VEXVEX-72310 format. One line per field, with one value per residue: residue in one letter; chain; x, y, z of N, C-alpha, C in turn. Coordinates in nm, 2 decimals, always signed. Last residue first. Layout:
r	[A | ...]
c	[A | ...]
n_x	[X | ...]
n_y	[Y | ...]
n_z	[Z | ...]
ca_x	[X | ...]
ca_y	[Y | ...]
ca_z	[Z | ...]
c_x	[X | ...]
c_y	[Y | ...]
c_z	[Z | ...]
END
This chain:
r	[S | S | V | T | V | Q | T | G | Q | G | W | S | S | F | S | T | P | N | G | I | G | Y | V | N | C | S | Y | V | A | T | D | E | P | K | L | S | N | M | Q | L | Y | V | T | N | K | A | N | D | R | S | I | T | F | R | G | K | V | S | D | A | Y | R | T | S | G | G | G | I | I | V | A | V | L | E | R | Q | K | G | L | A | Q | R | Y | W | G | M | G | D | I | R | F | I | N | G | S | A | A | C | S | L | R | L | S | G | G | P | Q | V | L | G | G | G | S | E | V | L | Q | V | Q]
c	[A | A | A | A | A | A | A | A | A | A | A | A | A | A | A | A | A | A | A | A | A | A | A | A | A | A | A | A | A | A | A | A | A | A | A | A | A | A | A | A | A | A | A | A | A | A | A | A | A | A | A | A | A | A | A | A | A | A | A | A | A | A | A | A | A | A | A | A | A | A | A | A | A | A | A | A | A | A | A | A | A | A | A | A | A | A | A | A | A | A | A | A | A | A | A | A | A | A | A | A | A | A | A | A | A | A | A | A | A | A | A | A | A | A | A | A | A | A | A]
n_x	[+12.52 | +12.26 | +11.98 | +11.83 | +11.56 | +11.40 | +11.15 | +10.85 | +10.71 | +10.52 | +10.19 | +9.99 | +9.71 | +9.55 | +9.26 | +9.21 | +9.25 | +9.56 | +9.64 | +9.76 | +9.88 | +10.13 | +10.34 | +10.54 | +10.77 | +10.88 | +11.10 | +11.10 | +11.37 | +11.57 | +11.60 | +11.71 | +11.98 | +12.03 | +12.24 | +12.34 | +12.11 | +11.95 | +11.76 | +11.54 | +11.38 | +11.17 | +11.11 | +11.06 | +11.26 | +11.19 | +11.19 | +11.34 | +11.34 | +11.41 | +11.45 | +11.68 | +11.75 | +11.84 | +11.67 | +11.41 | +11.33 | +11.14 | +10.94 | +10.90 | +10.87 | +10.79 | +10.83 | +10.74 | +10.74 | +10.49 | +10.36 | +10.57 | +10.72 | +10.77 | +10.88 | +10.76 | +10.47 | +10.45 | +10.27 | +10.31 | +10.52 | +10.64 | +10.91 | +10.83 | +10.78 | +10.76 | +10.74 | +10.78 | +10.62 | +10.50 | +10.23 | +10.14 | +10.22 | +10.02 | +9.99 | +10.11 | +10.10 | +10.45 | +10.65 | +10.88 | +11.13 | +11.30 | +11.58 | +11.78 | +12.09 | +12.25 | +12.52 | +12.59 | +12.53 | +12.54 | +12.59 | +12.35 | +12.20 | +11.94 | +11.80 | +11.79 | +11.47 | +11.15 | +10.92 | +10.58 | +10.33 | +10.01 | +9.76]
n_y	[+9.80 | +9.82 | +9.81 | +9.62 | +9.56 | +9.31 | +9.36 | +9.26 | +9.20 | +9.48 | +9.53 | +9.73 | +9.82 | +9.91 | +9.93 | +9.71 | +9.53 | +9.65 | +9.91 | +10.20 | +10.21 | +10.17 | +10.00 | +9.98 | +9.80 | +9.78 | +9.69 | +9.64 | +9.81 | +10.07 | +10.33 | +10.35 | +10.34 | +10.50 | +10.59 | +10.75 | +10.67 | +10.49 | +10.50 | +10.32 | +10.30 | +10.12 | +10.04 | +10.01 | +10.06 | +10.31 | +10.46 | +10.44 | +10.66 | +10.73 | +10.88 | +10.90 | +11.00 | +11.23 | +11.44 | +11.28 | +11.10 | +11.21 | +11.30 | +11.12 | +11.29 | +11.29 | +11.42 | +11.42 | +11.31 | +11.33 | +11.09 | +11.04 | +10.87 | +10.86 | +10.72 | +10.61 | +10.56 | +10.28 | +10.05 | +10.07 | +9.84 | +9.60 | +9.66 | +9.88 | +9.91 | +10.14 | +10.20 | +10.37 | +10.39 | +10.53 | +10.60 | +10.53 | +10.35 | +10.19 | +9.92 | +9.60 | +9.31 | +9.27 | +9.41 | +9.62 | +9.61 | +9.79 | +9.82 | +10.01 | +10.05 | +10.18 | +10.29 | +10.39 | +10.48 | +10.16 | +9.89 | +9.66 | +9.39 | +9.43 | +9.47 | +9.43 | +9.40 | +9.29 | +9.28 | +9.26 | +9.22 | +9.25 | +9.11]
n_z	[+11.49 | +11.25 | +11.08 | +10.84 | +10.64 | +10.44 | +10.22 | +10.05 | +9.82 | +9.70 | +9.57 | +9.35 | +9.21 | +8.90 | +8.68 | +8.39 | +8.19 | +8.22 | +8.44 | +8.58 | +8.92 | +9.16 | +9.39 | +9.67 | +9.87 | +10.20 | +10.46 | +10.79 | +10.97 | +11.10 | +11.16 | +11.40 | +11.35 | +11.03 | +10.75 | +10.54 | +10.28 | +10.04 | +9.76 | +9.61 | +9.29 | +9.06 | +8.72 | +8.45 | +8.27 | +8.19 | +8.42 | +8.71 | +8.99 | +9.34 | +9.65 | +9.91 | +10.25 | +10.38 | +10.34 | +10.53 | +10.71 | +10.87 | +10.71 | +10.41 | +10.09 | +9.75 | +9.41 | +9.07 | +8.82 | +8.70 | +8.91 | +9.20 | +9.46 | +9.81 | +10.12 | +10.35 | +10.54 | +10.77 | +10.97 | +11.33 | +11.53 | +11.59 | +11.39 | +11.12 | +10.79 | +10.51 | +10.16 | +9.86 | +9.53 | +9.24 | +9.01 | +8.76 | +8.47 | +8.23 | +8.17 | +8.25 | +8.34 | +8.43 | +8.69 | +8.86 | +9.10 | +9.33 | +9.55 | +9.78 | +9.90 | +10.19 | +10.41 | +10.75 | +11.00 | +11.15 | +10.92 | +10.79 | +10.63 | +10.38 | +10.05 | +9.77 | +9.60 | +9.49 | +9.24 | +9.17 | +8.91 | +8.82 | +8.60]
ca_x	[+12.67 | +12.31 | +12.09 | +11.87 | +11.68 | +11.45 | +11.29 | +10.92 | +10.71 | +10.63 | +10.29 | +10.06 | +9.80 | +9.62 | +9.37 | +9.17 | +9.18 | +9.47 | +9.68 | +9.66 | +9.86 | +9.99 | +10.33 | +10.40 | +10.74 | +10.80 | +11.07 | +11.08 | +11.23 | +11.55 | +11.56 | +11.57 | +11.92 | +12.03 | +12.13 | +12.34 | +12.24 | +11.94 | +11.90 | +11.55 | +11.49 | +11.19 | +11.18 | +10.95 | +11.26 | +11.21 | +11.07 | +11.38 | +11.28 | +11.42 | +11.38 | +11.65 | +11.70 | +11.92 | +11.81 | +11.45 | +11.43 | +11.24 | +11.03 | +10.87 | +10.94 | +10.76 | +10.86 | +10.73 | +10.86 | +10.61 | +10.34 | +10.44 | +10.74 | +10.69 | +10.90 | +10.90 | +10.53 | +10.45 | +10.34 | +10.23 | +10.47 | +10.55 | +10.85 | +10.92 | +10.71 | +10.83 | +10.69 | +10.84 | +10.66 | +10.58 | +10.31 | +10.11 | +10.25 | +10.08 | +9.97 | +10.12 | +10.01 | +10.31 | +10.63 | +10.74 | +11.10 | +11.17 | +11.53 | +11.67 | +12.00 | +12.19 | +12.42 | +12.62 | +12.61 | +12.50 | +12.62 | +12.44 | +12.25 | +12.04 | +11.80 | +11.88 | +11.61 | +11.24 | +11.03 | +10.69 | +10.42 | +10.14 | +9.83]
ca_y	[+9.78 | +9.78 | +9.90 | +9.62 | +9.64 | +9.35 | +9.33 | +9.32 | +9.10 | +9.38 | +9.54 | +9.61 | +9.87 | +9.81 | +9.99 | +9.78 | +9.65 | +9.62 | +9.79 | +10.14 | +10.27 | +10.17 | +10.06 | +9.99 | +9.89 | +9.73 | +9.79 | +9.57 | +9.78 | +9.92 | +10.30 | +10.36 | +10.22 | +10.50 | +10.51 | +10.79 | +10.71 | +10.52 | +10.52 | +10.40 | +10.28 | +10.23 | +10.01 | +10.00 | +9.93 | +10.21 | +10.43 | +10.41 | +10.56 | +10.76 | +10.79 | +10.96 | +10.90 | +11.11 | +11.47 | +11.39 | +11.05 | +11.14 | +11.40 | +11.13 | +11.21 | +11.33 | +11.33 | +11.48 | +11.30 | +11.37 | +11.17 | +11.03 | +10.95 | +10.83 | +10.81 | +10.65 | +10.60 | +10.43 | +10.08 | +10.07 | +9.97 | +9.66 | +9.56 | +9.83 | +9.87 | +10.05 | +10.20 | +10.28 | +10.44 | +10.43 | +10.63 | +10.66 | +10.36 | +10.31 | +10.02 | +9.74 | +9.38 | +9.22 | +9.35 | +9.59 | +9.61 | +9.73 | +9.82 | +9.91 | +10.09 | +10.07 | +10.31 | +10.32 | +10.57 | +10.30 | +9.96 | +9.77 | +9.44 | +9.36 | +9.49 | +9.53 | +9.35 | +9.38 | +9.20 | +9.34 | +9.16 | +9.32 | +9.12]
ca_z	[+11.50 | +11.39 | +11.10 | +10.98 | +10.65 | +10.58 | +10.24 | +10.16 | +9.93 | +9.70 | +9.68 | +9.39 | +9.32 | +8.99 | +8.76 | +8.51 | +8.16 | +8.11 | +8.37 | +8.50 | +8.79 | +9.12 | +9.26 | +9.62 | +9.76 | +10.10 | +10.36 | +10.67 | +10.94 | +11.10 | +11.02 | +11.40 | +11.40 | +11.18 | +10.81 | +10.69 | +10.33 | +10.18 | +9.81 | +9.73 | +9.38 | +9.16 | +8.85 | +8.55 | +8.34 | +8.09 | +8.36 | +8.57 | +8.91 | +9.19 | +9.57 | +9.78 | +10.15 | +10.39 | +10.34 | +10.44 | +10.62 | +10.94 | +10.77 | +10.55 | +10.19 | +9.88 | +9.52 | +9.20 | +8.89 | +8.62 | +8.79 | +9.12 | +9.34 | +9.69 | +10.01 | +10.35 | +10.41 | +10.74 | +10.85 | +11.21 | +11.48 | +11.68 | +11.48 | +11.22 | +10.91 | +10.61 | +10.29 | +9.96 | +9.66 | +9.30 | +9.13 | +8.81 | +8.62 | +8.28 | +8.07 | +8.28 | +8.25 | +8.41 | +8.56 | +8.83 | +8.96 | +9.31 | +9.41 | +9.75 | +9.79 | +10.12 | +10.30 | +10.63 | +10.91 | +11.16 | +11.04 | +10.77 | +10.76 | +10.45 | +10.19 | +9.82 | +9.63 | +9.56 | +9.30 | +9.21 | +9.02 | +8.82 | +8.73]
c_x	[+12.70 | +12.46 | +12.14 | +11.99 | +11.71 | +11.57 | +11.33 | +11.06 | +10.78 | +10.62 | +10.40 | +10.16 | +9.86 | +9.69 | +9.43 | +9.29 | +9.16 | +9.38 | +9.58 | +9.71 | +9.75 | +9.98 | +10.18 | +10.40 | +10.59 | +10.77 | +10.99 | +11.03 | +11.22 | +11.40 | +11.53 | +11.51 | +11.76 | +11.96 | +12.15 | +12.24 | +12.23 | +12.08 | +11.89 | +11.69 | +11.48 | +11.30 | +11.19 | +11.01 | +11.15 | +11.21 | +11.08 | +11.25 | +11.35 | +11.36 | +11.39 | +11.57 | +11.67 | +11.88 | +11.90 | +11.60 | +11.47 | +11.36 | +11.15 | +10.98 | +10.89 | +10.82 | +10.81 | +10.76 | +10.86 | +10.74 | +10.47 | +10.45 | +10.63 | +10.73 | +10.81 | +10.92 | +10.67 | +10.51 | +10.34 | +10.32 | +10.39 | +10.49 | +10.76 | +10.84 | +10.81 | +10.75 | +10.77 | +10.77 | +10.72 | +10.63 | +10.38 | +10.19 | +10.23 | +10.10 | +10.04 | +10.09 | +10.01 | +10.23 | +10.49 | +10.73 | +10.96 | +11.13 | +11.39 | +11.62 | +11.90 | +12.11 | +12.37 | +12.50 | +12.63 | +12.59 | +12.57 | +12.47 | +12.36 | +12.08 | +11.92 | +11.88 | +11.68 | +11.37 | +11.13 | +10.79 | +10.54 | +10.21 | +9.97]
c_y	[+9.65 | +9.77 | +9.88 | +9.71 | +9.65 | +9.44 | +9.39 | +9.27 | +9.15 | +9.29 | +9.44 | +9.63 | +9.75 | +9.89 | +9.88 | +9.85 | +9.74 | +9.50 | +9.77 | +10.02 | +10.20 | +10.25 | +10.06 | +10.06 | +9.88 | +9.84 | +9.72 | +9.68 | +9.69 | +9.89 | +10.15 | +10.34 | +10.23 | +10.38 | +10.51 | +10.72 | +10.75 | +10.55 | +10.57 | +10.39 | +10.36 | +10.19 | +10.14 | +9.97 | +9.91 | +10.07 | +10.32 | +10.37 | +10.55 | +10.65 | +10.83 | +10.85 | +10.97 | +11.01 | +11.35 | +11.42 | +11.16 | +11.10 | +11.33 | +11.23 | +11.22 | +11.23 | +11.38 | +11.38 | +11.37 | +11.36 | +11.20 | +11.12 | +10.93 | +10.92 | +10.77 | +10.76 | +10.65 | +10.45 | +10.23 | +10.10 | +9.96 | +9.79 | +9.64 | +9.74 | +9.81 | +10.02 | +10.12 | +10.31 | +10.33 | +10.48 | +10.51 | +10.70 | +10.50 | +10.31 | +10.15 | +9.83 | +9.53 | +9.31 | +9.30 | +9.52 | +9.55 | +9.73 | +9.75 | +9.93 | +9.97 | +10.13 | +10.18 | +10.35 | +10.51 | +10.39 | +10.10 | +9.84 | +9.55 | +9.43 | +9.42 | +9.54 | +9.47 | +9.31 | +9.30 | +9.25 | +9.25 | +9.26 | +9.18]
c_z	[+11.57 | +11.38 | +11.24 | +10.99 | +10.80 | +10.57 | +10.37 | +10.17 | +10.06 | +9.82 | +9.66 | +9.49 | +9.37 | +9.10 | +8.85 | +8.58 | +8.28 | +8.15 | +8.25 | +8.43 | +8.71 | +8.99 | +9.22 | +9.49 | +9.72 | +9.99 | +10.24 | +10.57 | +10.82 | +11.08 | +11.00 | +11.25 | +11.39 | +11.23 | +10.96 | +10.77 | +10.48 | +10.24 | +9.95 | +9.78 | +9.50 | +9.25 | +8.93 | +8.69 | +8.44 | +8.15 | +8.25 | +8.50 | +8.77 | +9.12 | +9.42 | +9.70 | +10.02 | +10.28 | +10.35 | +10.45 | +10.52 | +10.84 | +10.82 | +10.61 | +10.33 | +9.98 | +9.66 | +9.31 | +9.03 | +8.70 | +8.71 | +9.00 | +9.24 | +9.58 | +9.89 | +10.24 | +10.43 | +10.60 | +10.82 | +11.08 | +11.36 | +11.65 | +11.58 | +11.32 | +11.01 | +10.73 | +10.38 | +10.09 | +9.75 | +9.43 | +9.18 | +8.93 | +8.66 | +8.43 | +8.11 | +8.16 | +8.29 | +8.32 | +8.55 | +8.69 | +8.94 | +9.16 | +9.41 | +9.61 | +9.77 | +10.00 | +10.24 | +10.53 | +10.77 | +11.08 | +11.04 | +10.90 | +10.73 | +10.58 | +10.25 | +9.97 | +9.70 | +9.58 | +9.36 | +9.27 | +9.04 | +8.94 | +8.71]
END
């Protein structure tokens, strides 16, 4: 099993910044991808950003230029730096990590962390 622990959410004013962290632990042989998703109240979950393979990244159009995803391979940790936050960024943010464990593949989700952007 692979467990994920998220941290870094909270309340921030519009224009502010937050950094989310997600650390993976457990029976990990190889991590193939790490990503962040969010779900606002009454809406479907959506992809925010993902980092895969050798470091390729992909972002939702709504966060391009404001959010940056990065990872620390030694710590099996993925980060989401969120700048210039807007009220519409308010949501529960969850990380997803997938790859190869021992002996099978895995796709694990974090518990979710609330991000609220409000004045």
